[in-house]
C-alpha positions in Angstrom: -169.8 180.6 -116.2 -169.2 177.5 -116.4 -166.9 175.6 -114.2 -164.1 174.5 -117.0 -163.9 178.2 -117.4 -162.3 178.3 -113.8 -160.9 174.4 -113.1 -159.7 171.4 -114.6 -160.2 167.8 -113.1 -159.0 164.0 -113.1 -160.9 160.9 -113.0 -160.5 158.0 -111.5 -162.5 154.7 -110.7 -162.1 151.5 -108.7 -165.1 149.3 -109.0 -168.1 150.3 -108.6 -166.4 154.3 -106.9 -165.1 157.2 -108.8 -163.9 160.0 -108.1 -163.1 163.7 -109.8 -160.6 166.4 -108.7 -161.3 169.4 -109.5 -158.1 171.4 -110.0 -158.9 175.5 -110.0 -156.3 177.3 -112.6 -155.7 180.1 -111.1 -155.8 179.3 -106.8 -157.2 183.3 -106.7 -160.4 181.0 -106.9 -160.9 177.8 -104.7 -162.6 180.1 -102.3 -165.1 179.9 -105.5 -164.5 176.6 -105.5 -165.6 175.4 -102.2 -168.6 177.2 -102.3 -170.2 177.0 -105.3 -169.1 173.0 -106.1 -170.8 171.0 -103.1 -171.5 167.5 -102.6 -174.7 167.7 -103.3 -174.8 170.3 -105.7 -172.3 167.3 -108.0 -174.7 163.9 -107.1 -177.8 166.5 -108.8 -175.3 167.6 -111.3 -175.1 163.4 -111.7 -178.9 162.6 -111.3 -179.3 159.2 -112.5 -176.0 158.3 -112.9 -174.5 158.1 -109.6 -176.4 156.3 -107.6 -174.8 156.8 -103.7 -173.4 158.7 -102.3 -171.3 161.7 -103.4 -168.4 163.2 -100.2 -166.2 166.1 -100.7 -162.6 166.6 -100.3 -160.7 169.7 -99.7 -157.3 170.0 -101.2 -156.6 174.3 -99.9 -152.8 173.1 -100.4 -153.8 171.8 -104.1 -156.5 174.5 -104.4 -158.5 171.9 -105.3 -161.5 169.2 -104.4 -162.0 165.7 -104.5 -165.7 163.9 -105.4 -166.5 160.3 -104.1 -169.3 158.8 -105.9 -170.2 155.4 -105.3 -172.6 153.4 -107.0 -171.1 155.8 -109.8 -170.7 152.9 -112.6 -173.0 150.5 -113.9 -171.7 148.1 -111.4 -167.1 148.4 -112.2 -165.4 147.9 -115.0 -165.9 144.8 -115.8 -169.6 144.4 -115.0 -171.1 147.3 -116.6 -172.2 147.6 -120.4 -171.6 151.7 -120.0 -170.1 152.6 -123.6 -167.1 154.7 -120.7 -167.4 152.3 -117.5 -164.2 153.7 -116.6 -166.0 157.2 -116.1 -163.8 158.6 -117.9 -165.9 161.5 -119.1 -167.6 162.3 -116.2 -164.5 164.9 -115.2 -165.2 166.4 -118.6 -169.1 166.7 -117.3 -168.6 167.7 -114.0 -166.9 171.7 -116.0 -169.6 171.8 -117.8 -171.8 172.6 -114.1 -173.0 176.0 -114.2 -171.1 178.5 -111.3 -171.6 182.0 -110.7 -168.7 184.0 -111.6 -166.7 186.3 -108.9 -166.1 189.3 -108.3 -162.8 188.9 -110.0 -164.6 187.8 -113.2 -167.1 189.8 -113.9 
């Protein structure tokens, strides 16, 4: 299934760094997010876009994960010729990540 079936997301940016929060619609899906939406998978999902490090922060009280991605915006808003220099479409792109359904979701 697609990540978007159990979570929504928000994106922010600062310079050449983007961050994406992935928030479970229901707290029961947070363990599935923690297990399957890793820094490594996010980095692989954005291969060719994110050239730097991807660091994951866990926010269990919000049933959310936050990913900080360096060297992700073509130099930053003022330097990039990219159509989406702020990286707003990255959150939607991450929700296209394939994950294995949990036992409650099959």
